[in-house]
C-alpha positions as CSV (number, residue, x, y, z in Angstrom):
1,M,95.1,112.5,79.3
2,R,97.2,114.7,81.5
3,S,100.8,115.2,80.8
4,E,101.7,115.5,84.5
5,F,100.4,112.0,85.1
6,P,101.8,109.8,82.4
7,R,101.3,106.6,84.2
8,S,97.7,107.3,85.2
9,S,96.9,108.4,81.6
10,R,97.3,104.8,80.5
11,Y,94.3,103.7,82.4
12,D,90.7,103.8,81.2
13,P,89.0,106.8,82.8
14,A,85.7,104.9,82.6
15,W,87.1,102.1,84.8
16,I,88.4,104.6,87.3
17,A,85.0,106.5,87.3
18,K,83.1,103.2,87.8
19,H,85.1,102.2,90.9
20,Q,86.3,105.4,92.5
21,M,85.6,106.2,96.1
22,G,87.3,109.6,96.1
23,P,88.6,112.2,93.6
24,H,90.8,110.5,91.0
25,P,92.8,108.1,93.1
26,L,95.4,107.3,90.4
27,W,96.4,110.9,89.9
28,L,97.0,111.3,93.6
29,C,98.7,107.9,93.9
30,E,101.1,108.7,91.0
31,W,102.0,112.1,92.5
32,L,102.8,110.6,95.9
33,A,104.3,107.3,94.8
34,D,106.8,109.0,92.5
35,R,108.2,110.9,95.6
36,M,108.4,107.8,97.8
37,H,111.2,106.1,95.8
38,L,109.5,102.7,95.7
39,L,111.6,99.8,94.4
40,P,110.5,96.6,92.7
41,G,109.8,93.8,95.1
42,Q,109.2,96.0,98.1
43,R,106.2,95.3,100.3
44,V,103.7,98.1,100.5
45,L,100.6,98.6,102.7
46,D,97.9,100.5,100.8
47,L,95.9,101.8,103.8
48,G,92.3,102.6,103.3
49,C,92.6,101.4,99.7
50,G,88.8,101.5,98.9
51,T,88.2,99.5,95.7
52,A,91.9,98.8,95.3
53,L,92.5,101.0,92.3
54,S,95.6,102.5,93.9
55,S,96.7,99.0,94.9
56,I,96.5,97.7,91.3
57,F,98.2,100.8,90.1
58,L,101.1,100.5,92.5
59,A,101.6,96.8,91.6
60,R,101.5,97.4,87.9
61,E,103.5,100.6,87.7
62,Y,106.2,100.1,90.5
63,A,106.4,96.3,90.6
64,V,105.8,96.2,94.4
65,E,103.9,93.7,96.5
66,V,100.8,95.3,97.9
67,V,98.5,94.6,100.8
68,A,95.2,96.3,99.9
69,A,93.6,97.0,103.3
70,D,90.2,98.6,103.7
71,L,87.4,98.4,106.3
72,W,84.4,99.5,104.1
73,T,85.0,97.5,100.9
74,D,84.3,93.8,100.4
75,P,87.7,92.2,99.7
76,R,85.9,89.7,97.3
77,G,85.1,92.6,95.0
78,N,88.6,93.9,95.3
79,R,89.9,90.4,94.5
80,D,87.8,90.3,91.3
81,R,89.2,93.7,90.2
82,I,92.7,92.7,91.0
83,Q,92.4,89.4,89.1
84,A,90.8,91.2,86.1
85,M,93.9,93.4,85.9
86,G,96.3,90.5,86.2
87,Q,97.7,91.5,89.6
88,E,96.6,88.6,91.8
89,Q,100.2,87.6,92.4
90,R,101.2,91.0,93.7
91,V,98.1,92.3,95.5
92,T,96.5,90.8,98.5
93,P,93.1,92.3,99.5
94,L,92.1,92.3,103.2
95,R,89.3,93.8,105.3
96,C,90.7,95.4,108.4
97,D,90.3,98.4,110.6
98,A,93.1,101.0,110.2
99,R,93.0,101.5,113.9
100,H,93.5,97.8,114.6
101,L,95.9,96.5,112.0
102,P,96.8,92.8,112.1
103,F,100.4,93.0,111.0
104,D,103.7,92.3,112.6
105,R,106.2,95.0,113.4
106,A,108.6,95.9,110.5
107,S,106.4,94.2,108.0
108,F,106.5,96.8,105.2
109,D,108.9,98.9,103.3
110,A,106.3,101.6,102.7
111,I,102.8,102.6,103.8
112,I,100.7,104.7,101.5
113,S,97.2,106.2,101.9
114,I,95.2,107.8,99.1
115,D,92.0,109.9,99.8
116,S,91.5,108.2,103.2
117,Y,94.0,109.0,106.0
118,F,92.0,111.9,107.4
119,Y,89.2,109.4,108.3
120,F,91.3,107.5,110.8
121,G,94.7,109.2,111.3
122,T,93.8,112.3,113.3
123,E,94.2,110.8,116.8
124,P,97.4,111.7,118.7
125,G,99.9,108.9,118.5
126,Y,98.4,107.2,115.5
127,L,101.4,107.9,113.3
128,D,103.8,106.4,115.8
129,G,101.6,103.3,116.1
130,I,101.5,102.5,112.4
131,A,105.1,103.5,111.8
132,A,106.0,100.5,113.9
133,L,104.9,98.4,110.9
134,L,107.7,99.9,108.8
135,K,111.1,98.5,108.3
136,P,114.0,100.8,109.3
137,D,114.1,103.8,107.0
138,G,110.7,102.8,105.5
139,R,108.4,105.6,104.4
140,I,104.8,106.5,105.0
141,G,102.9,108.8,102.7
142,A,99.4,110.2,102.6
143,I,97.5,112.5,100.2
144,M,94.0,113.6,100.9
145,P,91.4,116.4,100.7
146,G,92.0,119.1,103.2
147,L,91.7,122.7,104.2
148,M,93.9,125.3,102.6
149,R,93.2,127.6,105.6
150,E,91.6,127.2,109.0
151,L,87.9,127.8,109.1
152,D,86.5,130.5,111.3
153,G,83.5,129.1,113.0
154,G,82.3,126.7,110.3
155,P,82.4,126.2,106.5
156,P,81.9,129.2,104.3
157,E,78.5,129.7,102.7
158,H,79.5,128.7,99.2
159,L,80.6,125.3,100.4
160,S,77.5,124.6,102.5
161,R,74.7,125.9,100.2
162,L,72.9,123.6,97.8
163,Q,74.5,123.5,94.3
164,S,72.5,123.0,91.1
165,S,73.4,119.3,91.4
166,G,71.0,119.2,94.4
167,A,73.6,118.7,97.1
168,A,76.0,120.8,99.2
169,F,79.7,120.2,99.0
170,W,80.1,120.2,102.7
171,S,78.9,117.0,104.3
172,S,79.6,115.2,107.5
173,G,82.8,113.6,106.0
174,C,84.2,117.1,105.6
175,D,84.3,117.6,109.3
176,A,87.4,115.4,109.3
177,Y,89.3,117.8,107.0
178,R,92.3,119.4,108.6
179,S,94.7,122.2,107.4
180,L,98.3,121.8,106.3
181,D,99.5,123.5,109.5
182,W,97.5,121.1,111.6
183,W,98.9,118.0,109.8
184,R,102.4,119.4,109.8
185,Q,102.3,119.8,113.6
186,Q,100.8,116.4,114.1
187,W,103.4,114.6,112.0
188,S,106.3,116.7,113.3
189,Q,105.5,115.5,116.8
190,A,105.8,111.8,116.0
191,I,108.7,110.2,117.8
192,S,109.4,107.3,115.4
193,T,109.4,109.2,112.1
194,Q,111.1,112.2,110.5
195,L,108.9,114.4,108.4
196,E,110.2,114.8,104.9
197,F,107.5,117.2,103.6
198,A,104.0,118.5,104.3
199,V,102.6,120.4,101.3
200,R,99.5,121.6,99.5
201,M,99.2,119.9,96.1
202,H,99.8,122.6,93.5
203,N,96.5,123.2,91.6
204,G,94.8,120.4,93.4
205,W,91.4,122.0,93.4
206,Q,91.7,122.4,89.6
207,L,92.5,118.7,89.2
208,W,89.5,117.9,91.3
209,C,87.3,120.1,89.2
210,A,88.6,118.6,86.0
211,W,87.7,115.1,87.2
212,E,84.2,116.2,88.3
213,R,83.7,117.7,84.9
214,Y,84.6,114.5,83.2
215,L,82.3,112.5,85.5
216,C,79.4,114.7,84.6
217,A,80.2,114.7,80.9
218,V,80.0,110.9,80.7
219,G,77.2,110.5,83.2
220,A,79.3,108.6,85.7
221,N,78.9,110.7,88.8
222,T,77.7,108.3,91.5
223,Y,77.3,111.3,93.8
224,P,76.0,114.8,93.0
225,S,78.8,116.8,91.4
226,D,81.0,119.1,93.5
227,E,82.3,121.0,90.5
228,Q,80.2,124.2,91.1
229,A,81.3,124.6,94.7
230,L,85.0,123.8,93.9
231,Q,85.0,126.4,91.0
232,E,83.5,129.0,93.3
233,D,86.0,128.1,96.1
234,A,88.9,128.3,93.6
235,G,91.3,126.8,96.1
236,R,90.7,129.2,98.9
237,Y,89.6,126.6,101.4
238,I,89.6,123.2,99.6
239,G,92.4,121.2,98.0
240,F,94.7,118.3,98.6
241,I,97.4,117.9,101.3
242,A,100.3,115.6,101.0
243,L,102.5,114.2,103.7
244,L,105.7,112.1,103.7
245,A,107.7,110.8,106.6
246,Q,110.5,108.3,107.1
247,R,111.0,105.9,110.0
248,R,113.9,107.0,112.1
């Protein structure tokens, strides 16, 4: 239970742990969605939704209609989770590539991406491309792991050495991490959107550590724990970056 995330605290942490594909998606989703001013009945694209936990959360908590889009996750499994949570009328699971989205222009009131935008959104012009899917004044928001400062020649030793868990924090996926300044410049250059904010999530690394600690305590860590590296890093290099823009 975390007081800063009252909505997420109503969900069984064991359910989140069982299906997560990134650090606590509901905490991140709540933090971002509360700043996107979502309205009941709006149509939302959950881009890179993973196991659709964030999609279910958005439908239940904000009464929006959600398209749960992901390339790596079987939509049949997502459909089962959606139905089990009673959200089959509001959430539609799809398998699609974030770089080749099968939607018409101006199809969505909002686009949100939790723990995943850095995998597919780094190419120049990508933001302008998906912003075309937004209705006028629609918003796009992303929150994801990132760099708190630029790296000088590679990851620091404490992130690349083996932890007691048997694995190093820094893996091939971390090569896609970008800094706040990098993301701010990328989103500021978009022609079709106006950047509303680009920020580091306050105490993001501590939230990540707290979640890793819980996973270890209940034996639910699918991957080797990253808590040791995150504690040593203490937010110097690793944390969460949040972005929000509105279609012009």
